[in-house]
MARDRENFI-373681 format. One record per atom (N, C-alpha, C): residue in three letters; z, x, y. Coordinates in steps of 0.2 Angstrom, whole numbers, plus 5000, padded with zeros to 4 digits. Atoms other than C-alpha are relative to their C-alpha. Layout:
BEGIN
AlaZXY;...
This chain:
BEGIN
Met500250065003;Met553347395052;Met499649975005;Leu500550034996;Leu551847295058;Leu500349935003;Met499950064996;Met552047155071;Met499849944995;Gly500150065003;Gly552246985062;Gly500350014993;Met499849985007;Met552747065045;Met500749984999;Lys499350025001;Lys554446995038;Lys500350064996;Ser499649955005;Ser555747115030;Ser500049964994;Pro500050025006;Pro555747105012;Pro500749974999;Val499450035002;Val557146985005;Val500450044996;Ala499549975004;Ala558647074998;Ala500749985001;Pro499350014998;Pro560447054995;Pro500350055004;Leu499649944997;Leu561747145005;Leu500450034995;Val499649975005;Val562847174990;Val499849974993;Asp500150025007;Asp562547164971;Asp500650014996;Val499349995005;Val564147134961;Val499850004992;Ile500249995008;Ile563847194943;Ile500650004996;Ile499450015005;Ile564947134929;Ile499750004993;Pro500250005007;Pro564647194912;Pro500549954996;Val499650045005;Val565247084898;Val499750004993;His500249995007;His565147104879;His500249944995;Thr499750055005;Thr566046954872;Thr500249935004;Thr499850064996;Thr566346764876;Thr500850005000;Glu499450014999;Glu568146794875;Glu500350035006;Arg499849984993;Arg568146874892;Arg500049945005;Pro499950054995;Pro568646754906;Pro499450025006;Ile500649974994;Ile566846794915;Ile500049955005;Asp500150054995;Asp566846624924;Asp500650025006;Arg499449994995;Arg568546674933;Arg499750075004;Ala500249944996;Ala567746844938;Ala499549985004;Val500550024996;Val566146764944;Val500349965006;Ala499750044995;Ala567246634954;Ala500350045006;Ser499649964995;Ser568246774963;Ser499450035004;Val500549974995;Val566546854969;Val499749955005;Val500250054996;Val565946684976;Val500649995005;Ala499550014995;Ala567646674985;Ala500150075005;Gly500049944996;Gly567246854992;Gly499950015007;Gly500050004993;Gly566946805009;Gly499350005003;Leu500749994997;Leu565046825010;Leu499649944996;Pro500450055003;Pro563646695006;Pro499750024994;Leu500349995006;Leu562946684989;Leu499249995001;Thr500750004999;Thr561146724993;Thr499750065000;Asp500349935001;Asp559846864989;Asp499750015007;Asp500249984993;Asp559346855008;Asp500650025004;Gly499549974996;Gly560646965015;Gly500749984998;Gly499350025003;Gly562146895005;Gly500250044993;Val499849975006;Val562846924988;Val499649984994;His500350025006;His561946934972;His500550024994;Ile499549985005;Ile562946924956;Ile499650014993;Thr500349985005;Thr562247024941;Thr500550004993;Val499750005007;Val563046984924;Val499750034995;Val500449965005;Val562547114911;Val500349984994;Cys499750035007;Cys562647034894;Cys499850064995;His500049935003;His563047194884;His500149994993;Asn500050015008;Asn562547174865;Asn500249934999;Ile499850075001;Ile562746984867;Ile499449965003;Glu500550054997;Glu561446844870;Glu500249975006;Pro499950034993;Pro561346794888;Pro500249924999;Asp499950075000;Asp561346604882;Asp500749994999;Arg499350015002;Arg563146634875;Arg500450015006;Ile499649994994;Ile563746704891;Ile499949955005;Arg500150054995;Arg562946564901;Arg500449944999;Ala499750065002;Ala563746434891;Ala500850015002;Cys499349984998;Cys565446524897;Cys500149995008;Leu499950004992;Leu565046494916;Leu500049925001;Ser500050074998;Ser565446324924;Ser499349995004;Pro500750024997;Pro563946224930;Pro500050015008;Ala500049994993;Ala564446264948;Ala499850075001;His500149945000;His564146444945;His499350034997;Arg500649985004;Arg562646454933;Arg499450025004;Asp500649994996;Asp561246444946;Asp500150065004;Gly499949944996;Gly562046584956;Gly500150074997;Val499949945004;Val562146714942;Val499350024997;Glu500549985003;Glu560846824936;Glu500250034993;Leu499749975006;Leu561146864917;Leu499450054998;Leu500449945002;Leu560347034912;Leu500250024994;Ala499849975007;Ala560247084894;Ala499950074999;His500049925001;His560647254889;His500350014993;Val499849995007;Val560747314870;Val500050085000;Asp500049925002;Asp561347494865;Asp500549994994;Asp499650005006;Asp562447544851;Asp500750025001;Thr499349984998;Thr564147564860;Thr500349945003;Arg499650054996;Arg565447454869;Arg500250045006;Asn499949964993;Asn565547584883;Asn499549965005;Pro500350034994;Pro565047494899;Pro499450055004;Ala500449964996;Ala564047644905;Ala499349985001;Gly500750025001;Gly562347594899;Gly499949935004;Ala500150064996;Ala562547414906;Ala500050005007;Arg500049984993;Arg563047474922;Arg499450035003;Asn500649964998;Asn561647594923;Asn499449955000;Ala500650045000;Ala560347454919;Ala500049965005;Ala500050044994;Ala560947354933;Ala499950045006;Leu500249954994;Leu560847504945;Leu499350015001;Ala500749985000;Ala559147544940;Ala499649945003;Arg500550054998;Arg558447374946;Arg500349965006;Thr499850034994;Thr559547324961;Thr499650025006;Thr500449994993;Thr558747304978;Thr500549995006;Ala499550014995;Ala560447274987;Ala500250075004;Arg499849944996;Arg561047395001;Arg500750034997;Tyr499349985003;Tyr562847394992;Tyr500049984993;Val499950035006;Val563347384974;Val500950004999;Ser499350005002;Ser565147334968;Ser500149984993;Phe499950015007;Phe565747344950;Phe500649964999;Leu499450055001;Leu566947214943;Leu500050004992;Asp500050015008;Asp567547214925;Asp500249934999;Ser500050075001;Ser567447044917;Ser500749974999;Asp499450035001;Asp569247014915;Asp500450015006;Asp499649984994;Asp569747074932;Asp499749955006;Thr500250054995;Thr569546974949;Thr500050045007;Leu499949984993;Leu569247014968;Leu500549965004;Asp499750044996;Asp570446954980;Asp499549955005;Pro500550034996;Pro569746814991;Pro499950045007;Gly500149964994;Gly568846895006;Gly499950074999;Ala500049935001;Ala568747064998;Ala499350035002;Leu500649974999;Leu566947084999;Leu499850005008;Ala500150004992;Ala566747035018;Ala500450065003;Arg499649954996;Arg568147155022;Arg499750074998;Trp500349945001;Trp567347305013;Trp499450015003;Val500749994997;Val565647275020;Val500250015008;Gly499849994992;Gly566547265038;Gly500250075001;Ile499749934999;Ile567347435035;Ile499450054999;Ala500649965001;Ala565647505028;Ala499550005006;Arg500450004993;Arg564647445043;Arg500350035005;Glu499749974994;Glu565947505056;Glu499950084999;His500049935001;His566047675048;His499350044997;Gly500649965003;Gly564347715040;Gly500350024993;Ser499749985006;Ser565347725023;Ser499550004995;Ala500449995007;Ala564447795007;Ala500449964995;Ala499650045005;Ala565947714998;Ala500749985003;Val499350034998;Val567447605002;Val500449994994;Leu499550005007;Leu568847624989;Leu500549945002;Ala499550075000;Ala569747454985;Ala500750024999;Arg499350015002;Arg571547434985;Arg500049974993;Val500150035006;Val571847404966;Val500849984999;Ser499450035002;Ser573347294960;Ser500149974995;Arg499950035006;Arg574047224945;Arg500349935001;Glu499850074999;Glu574647044941;Glu500750005002;Asn499350004998;Asn576447094944;Asn500150035007;Gly500049984994;Gly575947144961;Gly500150085001;Lys500049944999;Lys576147324958;Lys499350045002;Val500649964997;Val574847444967;Val499950064996;Leu500249945003;Leu573947574958;Leu499950065006;Arg499949954995;Arg574347724969;Arg499550054999;Thr500649964999;Thr572647804969;Thr499549985004;Pro499949945001;Pro571947884977;Pro500650025004;Val499449974997;Val573447994983;Val499950035006;Thr500249974993;Thr572948025001;Thr500650035003;Arg499549984995;Arg573748115014;Arg500349955004;Pro499650074997;Pro575148005022;Pro499649965005;Trp500350064996;Trp574347845029;Trp499350015001;Arg500749994999;Arg572647915028;Arg499649954997;Ser500450055004;Ser571247785025;Ser499350025003;Lys500749994998;Lys569747855035;Lys499750064999;Asp500449945000;Asp568447985032;Asp500550054995;Leu499649965005;Leu569348055016;Leu499750064998;Asp500249935003;Asp569248225009;Asp500150004993;Ala499950005007;Ala568948244991;Ala500650054998;Leu499449975003;Leu570248384989;Leu500649985004;Ala499450014996;Ala571448355003;Ala500349944999;Asp499750085001;Asp571648164999;Asp499949994992;Arg499950015007;Arg571648204980;Arg499649944997;Leu500550065002;Leu570148084976;Leu499950014992;Ala500149995008;Ala570048154958;Ala500549954997;Tyr499650045003;Tyr571448044955;Tyr499849924999;Arg500450065000;Arg570347894958;Arg499550004996;Thr500550005006;Thr569447874942;Thr499649925001;Arg500350065000;Arg569147684943;Arg499549995005;Val500550014995;Val567547634952;Val500049925003;Ala499950074998;Ala568147484962;Ala500050015008;Gly500150004993;Gly567647444980;Gly499349995001;Leu500650014998;Leu565947454988;Leu499650075001;Leu500349944999;Leu564647594986;Leu499249995003;Arg500750024997;Arg563047614996;Arg499450034995;Thr500549995005;Thr561547614985;Thr499650065001;Asp500549944999;Asp560447744994;Asp500450074999;Ala499749935001;Ala561847874992;Ala500050014992;Leu500149995007;Leu561847844973;Leu499450024998;Glu500749995002;Glu559947854972;Glu499950075002;Arg500249934997;Arg559948014983;Arg500450054995;Met499649965004;Met561248094971;Met499749994993;Gly500150015007;Gly560448024955;Gly500649984996;Leu499350005003;Leu562147964951;Leu500049944994;Arg499950055006;Arg562347864934;Arg500650024995;Phe499450005005;Phe563747834921;Phe499850044994;Pro500249975006;Pro563647954907;Pro500249964994;Gly499950065005;Gly563547844891;Gly500250044993;Glu499949975007;Glu563947984877;Glu500850004999;Phe499449995001;Phe565847964879;Phe500349934999;Glu499750075002;Glu567047824871;Glu500449985006;Thr499650024994;Thr568147824887;Thr499950055005;Gly500049944994;Gly568247914904;Gly499450005003;Glu500749994997;Glu566447884909;Glu500049995008;Asp499950014992;Asp567047834927;Asp500150075003;Gln499749954996;Gln567748004930;Gln499450055003;Ser500549954998;Ser566148114932;Ser499649965006;Phe500450044995;Phe565247964942;Phe500550005007;Ser499650014994;Ser566747944954;Ser500150065004;Leu499749944997;Leu567248124957;Leu499350035004;Arg500749984996;Arg565348174961;Arg499949965007;Leu500150044995;Leu565248024972;Leu500550025006;His499549984995;His566848064982;His499950075003;Ala500249934997;Ala566348244984;Ala499450015004;Glu500749994997;Glu564548224989;Glu499649955003;Ala500350064998;Ala564048054993;Ala499949995008;Gly499850024994;Gly564648055011;Gly500649985002;Arg499450024997;Arg565947975021;Arg500349954994;Ile499750045004;Ile567247895010;Ile500749975004;Asp499550034997;Asp568447765017;Asp500549964995;Tyr499650045005;Tyr569947675008;Tyr500249935004;Ala499950074996;Ala570247485012;Ala500849994998;Arg499450015002;Arg572147495012;Arg500249935001;Gly499850064999;Gly573147345009;Gly499549944997;Arg500450065003;Arg572447165004;Arg499549985005;Pro500250015007;Pro571247095000;Pro499650064996;Gly500249945004;Gly570747214986;Gly499749974993;Tyr500250015007;Tyr570347224968;Tyr500649994995;His499450025004;His571547144955;His499950004993;Leu500049995008;Leu571747204937;Leu500449944997;Arg499750055004;Arg572147064925;Arg500250034994;Asp499849975006;Asp573147094910;Asp500049964994;Asp500150055006;Asp572546964898;Asp499550024995;Ala500549975006;Ala571147064889;Ala500450024995;Thr499749975007;Thr571647104871;Thr499550054998;Asp500449955003;Asp570147214868;Asp499750055005;Arg500349964996;Arg569947334881;Arg499950074996;Ile500249955003;Ile569147494875;Ile500650065001;Thr499549944998;Thr570447614884;Thr500649994997;Ser499450025003;Ser571847524875;Ser500150024993;Ala500049995007;Ala571247554858;Ala500250074998;Ala499749935002;Ala572147704848;Ala499350044998;Lys500649955001;Lys570847844846;Lys500350084999;Pro499849935001;Pro570948034842;Pro500150025008;Leu499849974993;Leu571748134857;Leu499350045002;Ala500649964998;Ala570148244857;Ala499549955003;Asp500550064997;Asp569048084860;Asp500349985006;Val499850034994;Val570148024874;Val499950055006;Leu500049954994;Leu570048194883;Leu499250035001;Glu500649974999;Glu568248234880;Glu499649995006;Ala500450004993;Ala567448164896;Ala500350045005;Phe499849964996;Phe568648254906;Phe500050074999;Leu500249935002;Leu568448424897;Leu499350015002;Asp500749994999;Asp566648404898;Asp499950015007;Leu500049994993;Leu566748384917;Leu500350065002;Ser499749944998;Ser567848524918;Ser499650074999;Ala500549945002;Ala566648644910;Ala499350005003;Ser500650014998;Ser565148574918;Ser499750055006;Ala500349954994;Ala563948684930;Ala500249965007;Trp499850034993;Trp564348554944;Trp500750025001;Met499349994998;Met566248584943;Met500050075001;Arg500049934998;Arg565948774942;Arg499750025007;Ser500349994993;Ser564948754959;Ser500549985005;Arg499550034995;Arg566548684967;Arg500550065001;Ser499649954999;Ser567848794975;Ser500650004995;Pro499550005005;Pro569348864965;Pro500549955002;Ala499550054999;Ala570548754974;Ala499849934997;Phe500350075002;Phe569448594970;Phe500150004992;Arg499949995007;Arg569448654951;Arg500750004998;Arg499250005002;Arg571348684951;Arg500349935001;Gly499750074998;Gly571648514959;Gly499849954994;Tyr500350055006;Tyr570548424945;Tyr500450024994;Ala499549975006;Ala571448524932;Ala500749975000;Val499450034999;Val573148474938;Val500049924998;Lys500150075001;Lys572548294938;Lys500049984993;Val500150025007;Val571948294921;Val500750014995;Phe499449995004;Phe573548374914;Phe500549945002;Arg499650054998;Arg574648244923;Arg499849934998;Ile500150075001;Ile573748084921;Ile499749994993;His500450015007;His572748114904;His500350044995;Val499649975005;Val573548244894;Val500749984999;Phe499350015001;Phe575348224898;Phe500249924998;Asp499950085001;Asp575248024898;Asp499949994993;Glu500250015007;Glu574348034881;Glu500550034995;Val499549975005;Val575648154873;Val500649955001;Thr499450045000;Thr577148044880;Thr499849934995;Ala500150065003;Ala576347884873;Ala500050004992;Arg500049995007;Arg576047964856;Arg500650024997;Thr499449995003;Thr577748034854;Thr500449945000;Arg499650065000;Arg578547874859;Arg499849954994;Arg500250045007;Arg577447784845;Arg500250034994;Gly499849965007;Gly578047924833;Gly499450024997;Thr500649975004;Thr576247974829;Thr499750065003;Trp500249944998;Trp576148144836;Trp499850044994;Thr500349975007;Thr575048234822;Thr499950075002;Val500349934999;Val574448414819;Val499450005004;Ala500650004996;Ala572748354825;Ala500249995008;Asp499950014993;Asp573548294841;Asp500250075003;Ala499949934998;Ala574348464843;Ala499550045001;Ala500649964999;Ala572748554841;Ala499649985005;Ala500350024994;Ala571848444853;Ala500350015007;Ala499749994994;Ala573148464866;Ala500050075002;Arg500149934999;Arg573148654863;Arg499350015003;Asp500649984998;Asp571348664865;Asp499849975007;Ala500150034993;Ala571348554881;Ala500350045005;Val499649964995;Val572648654890;Val499750075000;Gln500349935000;Gln571848824885;Gln499249995004;Gln500750014997;Gln570048754891;Gln500249995008;Leu499950024992;Leu570748684908;Leu500350065004;Leu499749944996;Leu571748844912;Leu499550055001;Ala500549955000;Ala570248954908;Ala499549975006;Asp500450034996;Asp569148834919;Asp500250015007;Ala499750014994;Ala570348824933;Ala500650055000;Pro499449965000;Pro571448984933;Pro500549995005;Gly499550004995;Gly573148974941;Gly500249925002;Ala499950064999;Ala573148784941;Ala500749974999;Glu499350025002;Glu574848774933;Glu500550025004;Arg499449974996;Arg575748874946;Arg500349955006;Ala499850044995;Ala575848724958;Ala500549954996;Met499750065004;Met576648614944;Met500850015000;Cys499350015000;Cys578448564943;Cys500350044993;Arg499749965006;Arg579648664930;Arg500049964994;Ala500050055006;Ala579748504919;Ala499350004997;Asp500649995002;Asp577848504918;Asp499850064997;Arg500149935003;Arg577748684915;Arg500250014993;Asp499649995007;Asp578948674900;Asp499549964995;Leu500550035005;Leu577748544892;Leu499550034999;Leu500749965000;Leu576248634896;Leu500150074995;Asp499949955005;Asp576948784887;Asp500049994994;Leu499950025007;Leu577348694871;Leu499349984998;Leu500750025003;Leu575548614871;Leu499550065000;Glu500449955000;Glu574748774875;Glu500150044994;Arg499949965007;Arg575548854859;Arg499849964994;Gly500150045006;Gly575048704848;Gly500649974997;Glu499350035003;Glu576848634846;Glu499949944995;Thr500150065005;Thr576848514831;Thr500649964999;Asp499450045002;Asp578648464830;Asp500049955005;Arg500050064995;Arg578748294837;Arg500649995005;Ala499450004997;Ala580548304842;Ala500050045006;Thr500149944994;Thr580248464853;Thr499649975005;Val500550034995;Val578748384861;Val500349945003;Thr499750064997;Thr579648224864;Thr500550015005;Arg499449984995;Arg581148304873;Arg499650025006;Ala500349974993;Ala579948394885;Ala499649945003;Ala500450054996;Ala578848244888;Ala500449955003;Glu499650054997;Glu580348134892;Glu500350035006;Ala499749974994;Ala581048264904;Ala499750005005;Arg500450004994;Arg579648274915;Arg499949935003;Arg500050074997;Arg579848084917;Arg500649985004;Arg499450014996;Arg581548094925;Arg499850015007;Phe500249994993;Phe580848074942;Phe500550015005;Gly499549994996;Gly581848144955;Gly500550064999;Ala499749955002;Ala582748274945;Ala499750065003;Pro500249944998;Pro582648444951;Pro499450034996;Ala500549975004;Ala581548504937;Ala499349965001;Thr500650044999;Thr580248364941;Thr499850015007;Leu500249994993;Leu580148414959;Leu499850075001;Leu500149924998;Leu580248614960;Leu499650034995;Pro500449965004;Pro579048734953;Pro500450064999;Arg499649945002;Arg579548894945;Arg499950055005;Glu500049964994;Glu578948984960;Glu500149975007;Pro499850044994;Pro579848934976;Pro499449995005;Ala500550014996;Ala578348974987;Ala499549954999;Arg500550055001;Arg577348844979;Arg500349935001;Met499750065000;Met578548704982;Met499749955004;Leu500450054995;Leu577548624997;Leu499350004999;His500750005002;His575848644988;His499849935000;Arg500450075000;Arg574648504989;Arg500049974994;Asp500050035007;Asp574648484970;Asp500649994998;Gly499450015003;Gly576448504968;Gly500349935000;Ser499650065001;Ser577648374963;Ser500349975006;Leu499550034994;Leu578648354979;Leu499549965005;Arg500550034995;Arg577148324991;Arg499649944997;Phe500450055003;Phe576248224978;Phe500449935000;Met499550065000;Met577748104975;Met500049965007;Val500050034993;Val577948074994;Val499449965002;Ala500750034998;Ala576048044996;Ala499949934996;Ala500150065005;Ala576047924981;Ala500549945003;Ala499650054998;Ala577547824988;Ala499849965006;Leu500350034993;Leu576647795005;Leu499449974999;Met500650035002;Met575147724996;Met500149925000;Ser499950074999;Ser574847534999;Ser499349975000;
């Protein structure tokens, strides 16, 4: 840089908040960013980008309190979906900040969270600082399921970062640009998965901001896309697409198996349980589950061997396309009797202490905070 030239003015953090309706409490989200512990300025402070997704910016501006309107940039984005991928990508394409942070319009940041995450990132040179995520009842989402008490320099495989789908925390913009990382827009749900897993595996150093302040999930939204009933095949599409991708095939067999186990536990089995409890298990659901299980096992051979007996029992039913709701319900409920021998022990005793096995997984999850 030549003597006398000034550095270009740029924010330190750009907080990106997509919003698609005036029903969302957008002013509450903005207020939490203002209370994030950093000055609201484009010169080394915080910039707030509210992406008005398929809605006129003036309608969102009217939802902001007068105290916040001048501190928010409203960016219009129009596409033919309610998926926030395109809205997030539009903001990423134009940001000049060193870091970005994503906030859903109905969620909030704890006071001081941004300052804390920036402090961690500066101290360690983090490519990403993963936020602690909590609910309104105080319950902590126990992801990622790291090695006990581990918070620094996480490993995508050893610290089970595949379980951390939500992109909450602080991301270094140059790492995203180097990787060309963007959210896929072709899926109805699950668009965070490929973005987050590639980030965790290849961006550089990943740290976890254990404890508070963190990211706070609110429960008062009535129109979350992920809560709407949809075909099981659609729910699983993004995860299966990633499983079959060239990128996933380039990873180690252990990495692929860890990802497959995660998809079984968190997405396939939980969806099966929800549908059987609603009494809506259908022939189409059985076919979608069968196809998903068969593909995941083909993409990651041997993934099932680390799983507990109760999980394997349900997996066997799904793999053969079981349509009887009572049979599937019994197996789905049996795997949720946490602490019972069948939910802890695998069929092969030698796999009892496997990283992806239930025993080590449950202990590690219990220690998350």
